[in-house]
C-alpha positions in Angstrom: 11.7 11.7 55.8 14.0 10.0 53.4 16.9 11.4 55.3 15.7 10.0 58.6 15.2 6.6 57.0 18.8 6.6 55.7 20.2 7.6 59.1 18.2 4.8 60.8 19.5 2.3 58.3 23.1 3.5 58.7 22.8 3.2 62.5 21.4 -0.4 62.2 24.4 -1.3 60.0 27.0 0.3 62.3 29.7 -2.0 63.6 31.0 0.1 66.5 28.0 1.0 68.6 27.2 -0.4 72.0 23.6 0.7 71.6 21.7 2.7 69.0 18.3 4.3 69.1 16.8 4.7 65.7 13.9 6.9 64.8 11.8 5.7 61.9 9.2 8.0 60.5 6.2 6.1 58.9 3.6 7.8 56.7 0.3 6.4 57.6 -3.1 7.9 56.6 -1.5 11.3 56.3 0.0 11.2 59.7 3.7 10.8 60.6 4.2 8.1 63.2 7.5 8.1 65.0 8.7 4.7 66.1 11.7 4.2 68.4 13.7 1.1 68.0 16.3 0.2 70.6 19.1 -2.0 69.2 21.7 -3.7 71.3 25.1 -4.0 69.6 28.2 -5.8 70.8 28.2 -5.2 74.5 31.6 -5.7 76.3 32.0 -9.2 77.8 33.3 -9.3 81.3 36.7 -10.9 81.5 37.3 -10.8 77.8 39.2 -8.2 75.7 37.1 -8.7 72.6 33.4 -8.8 72.4 33.3 -10.1 68.8 34.3 -13.1 66.8 35.0 -11.6 63.4 35.2 -13.7 60.2 38.5 -15.4 59.5 40.1 -13.6 56.5 41.0 -17.0 54.9 37.6 -18.6 55.2 34.4 -18.3 53.2 32.2 -19.8 56.0 31.9 -17.8 59.2 30.9 -19.5 62.4 29.9 -17.4 65.4 28.7 -18.0 68.9 25.0 -18.1 69.7 23.6 -15.1 71.4 22.1 -15.3 74.9 18.3 -15.6 74.3 17.5 -13.3 77.2 20.1 -10.5 76.9 20.8 -10.8 73.1 24.5 -10.6 73.9 27.4 -13.0 73.3 28.0 -15.3 76.3 31.4 -15.4 78.0 32.9 -18.4 76.2 34.5 -21.2 78.3 38.1 -22.1 77.7 38.6 -25.0 75.2 42.0 -26.8 75.1 43.0 -28.2 71.7 46.0 -30.5 71.5 48.7 -29.6 69.0 50.4 -32.7 67.6 53.3 -30.9 66.1 56.6 -32.8 65.8 58.7 -29.7 65.8 58.9 -27.4 68.8 61.4 -24.7 68.0 60.3 -21.9 65.7 62.7 -19.9 63.6 62.5 -16.3 62.3 64.9 -14.2 60.3 63.2 -10.8 61.0 65.9 -8.1 61.1 64.1 -6.2 63.9 63.6 -9.1 66.3 66.7 -9.8 68.5 66.4 -13.6 68.5 66.0 -16.3 65.9 64.8 -19.3 67.9 61.6 -19.5 70.1 59.2 -21.9 71.7 55.5 -21.2 71.8 53.9 -23.7 74.3 50.5 -22.3 73.5 48.7 -20.8 70.5 46.0 -18.4 71.4 46.1 -16.5 74.7 43.6 -16.3 77.5 45.1 -13.1 78.8 42.8 -11.5 76.2 44.8 -8.3 75.5 42.7 -6.4 73.0 45.7 -5.0 71.2 47.6 -8.3 70.9 49.4 -8.4 67.5 49.3 -12.3 67.7 45.5 -12.5 67.3 45.6 -12.9 63.5 47.8 -16.0 63.8 44.7 -17.8 65.1 43.3 -17.4 61.6 45.9 -19.7 60.2 44.3 -22.4 62.4 40.9 -21.8 60.9 39.6 -19.8 63.9 38.9 -16.1 64.6 41.2 -13.4 65.9 38.4 -12.4 68.3 36.9 -14.5 71.0 38.4 -17.7 69.5 41.9 -16.4 70.2 41.1 -15.8 73.9 39.1 -19.0 74.6 40.2 -21.8 72.1 43.8 -22.4 73.3 46.0 -24.8 71.3 48.5 -26.6 73.7 51.7 -28.4 72.8 51.6 -31.1 75.5 54.7 -32.9 74.1 56.8 -29.7 74.1 59.4 -30.8 76.7 59.9 -34.2 75.1 60.4 -32.6 71.6 62.7 -30.0 73.1 64.9 -32.6 74.8 65.0 -34.5 71.5 66.1 -31.4 69.6 68.8 -30.4 72.1 70.1 -34.0 72.0 70.6 -34.0 68.3 74.2 -33.3 67.1 72.6 -30.9 64.6 71.6 -28.5 67.4 74.1 -25.7 67.9 73.4 -24.1 71.3 71.9 -20.6 71.1 69.3 -18.6 73.1 65.7 -19.8 72.9 62.9 -17.4 73.8 59.7 -18.4 75.5 57.7 -17.2 73.8 57.9 -15.0 70.7 54.1 -14.9 70.2 51.7 -15.7 73.0 52.4 -15.6 76.7 54.0 -18.8 78.1 52.6 -18.0 81.6 48.9 -17.5 80.6 46.4 -18.9 83.1 46.3 -22.5 81.7 50.1 -22.8 82.4 49.3 -23.0 86.2 47.5 -26.3 85.4 49.5 -27.8 82.6 53.1 -26.6 83.5 54.3 -27.0 79.9 56.5 -23.9 80.1 58.0 -25.2 83.4 58.7 -28.6 81.8 60.5 -26.8 78.9 62.5 -24.8 81.5 63.5 -28.0 83.2 65.0 -29.3 80.0 66.8 -26.0 79.3 68.2 -25.9 82.8 69.4 -29.4 82.6 71.1 -28.7 79.3 72.2 -25.2 80.4 70.9 -23.9 77.1 70.4 -20.1 77.4 66.8 -18.9 77.5 64.8 -15.7 77.4 61.3 -15.3 78.8 58.7 -12.6 78.0 55.5 -12.4 80.1 52.8 -10.3 81.7 52.1 -12.8 84.5 53.3 -13.1 88.1 53.3 -16.9 87.6 56.8 -16.6 86.3 58.0 -16.4 89.9 56.9 -20.0 90.4 59.9 -21.0 88.3 62.6 -19.0 90.1 64.3 -22.3 91.1 64.9 -23.2 87.5 65.7 -19.6 86.4 68.3 -19.4 89.2 70.0 -22.4 87.9 70.3 -20.9 84.4 71.3 -17.5 85.9 74.4 -19.1 87.5 75.7 -19.7 84.0 74.6 -16.3 82.6 72.1 -18.2 80.6 68.7 -16.5 81.3 67.0 -13.2 81.0 63.3 -12.4 81.9 61.2 -9.5 80.5 58.0 -8.3 82.1 55.6 -6.4 79.9 53.9 -3.5 81.6 51.4 -1.4 79.6 49.8 0.6 82.3 49.8 1.2 86.1 46.0 1.8 86.1 44.3 -1.3 87.5 40.9 -0.3 86.0 42.4 0.2 82.5 44.3 -3.1 82.7 41.1 -4.9 83.8 39.3 -4.1 80.6 42.3 -3.8 78.2 44.2 -7.0 79.2 41.6 -8.7 81.4 43.3 -11.9 82.5 46.8 -10.8 83.0 48.4 -10.1 86.4 47.6 -6.6 87.6 50.3 -4.0 87.1 51.5 -4.1 90.8 51.8 -7.9 90.7 54.0 -7.6 87.6 56.2 -5.1 89.5 56.2 -7.6 92.4 57.5 -10.2 89.9 60.3 -7.8 88.9 61.3 -7.5 92.6 61.2 -11.2 93.2 63.3 -12.1 90.2 65.8 -9.3 90.9 66.3 -10.4 94.5 66.9 -13.9 93.3 69.7 -12.7 91.1 67.9 -13.2 87.8 68.4 -10.5 85.2 65.1 -8.9 84.6 64.0 -6.0 82.3 60.7 -4.3 81.5 59.0 -3.7 78.2 56.6 -0.7 78.2 54.6 -2.4 75.5 52.7 -1.4 73.7 52.6 2.4 74.2 49.0 3.4 73.2 48.9 7.1 72.2 46.2 9.1 73.9 45.6 6.3 76.4 48.8 5.0 78.1 51.6 7.2 76.7 51.4 9.6 79.7 52.4 6.7 82.0 55.7 5.9 80.3 57.9 7.7 82.7 56.1 6.5 85.8 56.4 2.9 84.6 60.1 3.3 84.0 60.5 4.8 87.5 58.6 2.1 89.3 60.4 -0.6 87.3 63.8 0.8 88.2 62.8 1.0 91.9 61.7 -2.7 91.7 65.1 -3.8 90.5 64.8 -3.9 86.7 68.1 -3.5 84.9 66.9 -2.7 81.5 63.9 -1.4 79.6 62.5 -1.3 76.1 59.3 -0.2 74.4 57.1 -0.7 71.3 54.4 1.5 69.8 50.9 0.0 69.3 50.6 -2.4 66.3 47.3 -3.2 64.8 47.8 -5.9 62.1 44.9 -7.3 60.0 41.7 -7.8 62.1 43.2 -6.4 65.3 42.5 -2.9 63.8 38.7 -3.5 63.9 38.7 -5.2 67.2 40.7 -2.3 68.8 38.5 0.4 67.3 35.4 -1.3 68.5 36.9 -1.7 72.0 37.6 2.1 72.0 34.0 2.8 71.1 32.8 0.6 73.9 35.1 1.9 76.6 36.5 5.3 75.6 34.2 6.9 73.0 35.4 10.3 74.1 39.0 9.5 73.4 38.5 7.3 70.4 39.3 9.9 67.7 42.3 11.3 69.5 43.8 7.8 69.8 43.1 7.0 66.2 44.5 10.3 65.0 47.8 9.7 66.9 48.1 6.3 65.4 47.5 7.7 61.9 50.3 10.2 62.6 53.0 7.7 63.5 51.8 5.2 60.9 51.8 7.7 58.0 48.1 7.8 57.5 47.4 4.1 58.2 46.3 2.2 61.3 49.2 -0.3 60.8 52.4 -0.6 58.8 54.4 -3.9 58.7 57.7 -2.7 57.3 60.8 -4.0 59.2 62.3 -1.2 61.2 59.1 0.8 61.4 56.5 -1.6 62.8 57.7 -1.4 66.4 58.8 2.3 66.5 56.8 4.3 64.0 57.8 7.5 62.2 57.0 11.2 62.5 56.9 13.8 65.2 55.0 11.7 67.8 57.3 8.7 67.3 60.3 11.0 67.7 59.0 12.5 70.9 58.4 9.0 72.5 61.8 7.9 71.4 63.6 10.9 72.9 61.5 10.7 76.1 62.2 7.0 76.6 66.0 7.4 75.9 66.3 10.3 78.3 64.6 8.6 81.2 66.0 5.2 80.6 69.5 6.7 81.0 68.5 8.8 84.0 67.2 5.7 85.8 70.2 3.5 84.9 68.0 1.2 82.6 70.3 1.6 79.6 73.2 -0.5 80.7 74.6 -3.0 78.3 73.4 -6.6 78.7 76.1 -9.3 78.5 75.4 -11.8 75.8 73.8 -15.0 77.1 76.4 -17.7 77.4 76.4 -21.1 75.6 79.7 -22.0 77.2 78.3 -24.4 79.7 75.8 -26.2 77.4 75.7 -30.0 77.8 73.9 -32.1 75.4 71.1 -34.4 76.6 71.3 -38.1 75.6 68.3 -40.4 75.4 66.5 -38.4 78.0 69.5 -38.4 80.3 72.5 -36.1 80.5 76.2 -37.1 80.0 77.9 -37.5 83.4 81.4 -37.3 82.1 
């Protein structure tokens, strides 16, 4: 009897169950009475990657969303836009395994809702959660273009490539409405300052006119991230991104417009998407991509728990296989943050992926050398206008 009570208590405390049926054995007047208790736990939320809003690791107080009184589940949170009044728009990094040092992040938080997103913990620096807050409470830099023009106009600015964006997607759904990324591209195109873009969204094709201007001066490169070709998997894993075929359509459109475009197979998730790597490369090459890269899954800080919970909800039969593979290439941990290892991993599995990718990238002509983006044609803005002579 004691053992059954313990099992029931453990089930009630479990963090990764969609539903649990607990059997409690009660001793009453020399009879055992079996009571079944049905407990609803963290059901997936349609259109969201996460179904939880875990505690911020920096905060003592934890605020969570009210549960629906009828279903007992968390409601699908509406998007909230929060204005960022920053006075500096260009971020700098000195990481030895990141191929750029300057970037612009028009948005903090990302409504794409990719469950595996390594940027989720950055929302905790804003006093919010890496879970549903990250997907629904979006911080926007409305003055980004003005600040960028001011920066490029300064004699202190030495032209070099600027990436949009190094953290969250510059073409997430709210961009269609606010056009902050487009306004930044207008400034970059006017100044002919080289730019790189990384996105999962077909919306990037809206700005082909500006990207073409930069391409004429060898001053732009676009990367589409493609994780899977399976629409059903993409729908639950990265719910508000463009579907895989639409991303390939974006590769085609950019390539036909003469804009250099590559594909990131990122992240590769062992036991879930790794079998698609070659097919993604083949379809990308056929669509006109001229380069390809990859990263292995990263699970920093609270992303580990969110991802494991997501596996339990959607792929309980594959959960342990996926976790075991991650433990293999992360040397017994779910995440490692060391430079040089965090994107590629170590061990037999990581070596197999590396060799597979290298072979097929070469076979498909996706290993060609990219010319360095040019700063030769840069022209400095002046008071909101450009020099004519």
